[in-house]
N, C-alpha and C positions, 0 to 999 in steps of 0.2 A: 191610384192616387196615394194609397198608404205607402207603397214602395217608394214613390217619389219623395214623400215626407221623410221617410227613413234615410234615404240617400242624402237629402239636404241636411238633416240633423247630423249625420255622420260626417259630412264635409265640413260643417261648422265646428264640430268637435275636433276634427283633424286640424283645422286652421288655428284654433285656440291652442291646441297642443304644440304645434310647430312654432307658434308665436312665443309661447312660454319657454320652449327649448332654446329658441334663438336668443331670447332675452337672458336666459341663464348662462348661455355660452358667450355672452358679450365679453370681449377682452377687458381686463382690468389690470391695475398695477398690484399684482399679488406676488410676493416673493416665494421662493421655494419653501422656506421655513413656514411662511403663512399657509401655504397649501398643505404641507405635511402636518401642521397643527390641526387641520380639519379632518385628518384620518380618524375613523372611528375604530376603537379597539376591538380586536377579534381574538378570542382565546382559542387558538388553533388546536391545542391538545384536547380541550373540552369539546370542540367541534368534531374532532376525530373520534372521540368517545361516543358522541351522539350517532355517528354513522357506522360504527364498528359492527359488522355483521355478527360477530361472536357475542357481543353484548345483547343484540336484538334476539338472537337465538336463545340465549340464557334466560331472558325475560319471558319469551314465549313458552319455554319448557317449564319454568318454575312458577308462573303466575296464571291465574284464570283469564279467560278470554275478555271479560269485561274490564279487568284491570289493565290488561295489555292494550286494549282499545283506547282507554283513557290516557295511558302513557304515550301511545302513538300520537294522539291529538296534541298533547303537551310537547312532545318531541317535534312534531310538525311545526308548531308555533315557534319553538326555539330555533329550528332550522331556518324558518322564514326570516327571523330577525338576523341571523348570521348571514344569510344570502343577501338580504337587503344591504347589510353593511359591506359585503364584498362588492356589490354593485356600486355603492357610494364610493368606496375606496379606490376601485379601479377607475372611476371617473376622475378622481383627483390625480391618481398616478398617470393617467393619460394626459392630463394638462401639464404635469411636470415633464413627461416624456416629450410632448409636443414642443415645449419650450427648449428642451435639451437638443432636439433635432436641429434647431437654428443656431447652435453653438458654433463658435469659430474653431474649436478644437475638434478634429475629426473623430477622435476616440469617444468624446462625449456625445457627438452627433450620432455616431453609430450605435452607441449604447442606448441613446434616447429612442432611436428608430426601432431597435430590438424590443425595448420595453413597451413602446407604443403598440407594436404589432401583437405582442403577447397579451397586453392589457385589454386590447380590443377583443381578442378572441375569448378571453376569460370573462369579460363583461357580457358578451353575447351569450355565452354558455350560462352565466349566472342569471341573466334575464329569462332564458328559457327554463332554467331550473326553478326560478321564482314562480313562473307561470304554472309549472307542474306542482309546486308545493301548494299554491292556491287551489288548484284543481284537486289535489289530494285531500283537501278538507271535505270534499264531497265523495271522492273515490280514492280511498287510501292507497291503492295499488299504484297511483301515479307518482309517488314520492321517490322517483329514481333520478339519477344524475347528480346528486349532491357530491359524491366522492370525487368525480372528475372536476367539479367546480372548485372544491377545496384544494385538490392537487394543483390545479391551475393557479389558484390564488397564492399558494406558497411559492410557486415558481415566479409569479409576478413580483412578490415581495423580495425575493432573492435578487432579481434583476434591478429592482428599485434601490435596494441597498448597495449594489455594485455601482449604480449610477451616482448615488449620493457620495460614495467613497471617492469617486473621481472628482466630484466638485470640491471635496475637502482637500484635495492635493494642491 
């Protein structure tokens, strides 16, 4: 009986989740500039500094364990904010790329398809990394995967900048 109730509750939660996602993805009359205005800022050099293994090793060798643990928790929170922003920004860039794939110009459509493909992969990686970061609040050894997410995001931004330069022509 309890298992049945759990499955019913899970099904209801899933239905609500998919309804919210469908409503959020409803097409609207949003321009490229309107979408790009919704991008959240990400300080990539600061993010690289947070994940630099040399910095982490320096802290571990020069500080006591309690201080390092406290800094790791703060670092984890900061990384969570950055990765959430990456998830948000890749969603917006996916909307831009999707619109670009329907362009009459073959060059723009191809660039849009490339951006869409890369943005989807980075978004999936970022969502997995976000789950690991939340898990790392309980088990600190789980905070892996951030460097690949950051590298993927910089690649997505390069592709989006290329696409935008095509629109400017």
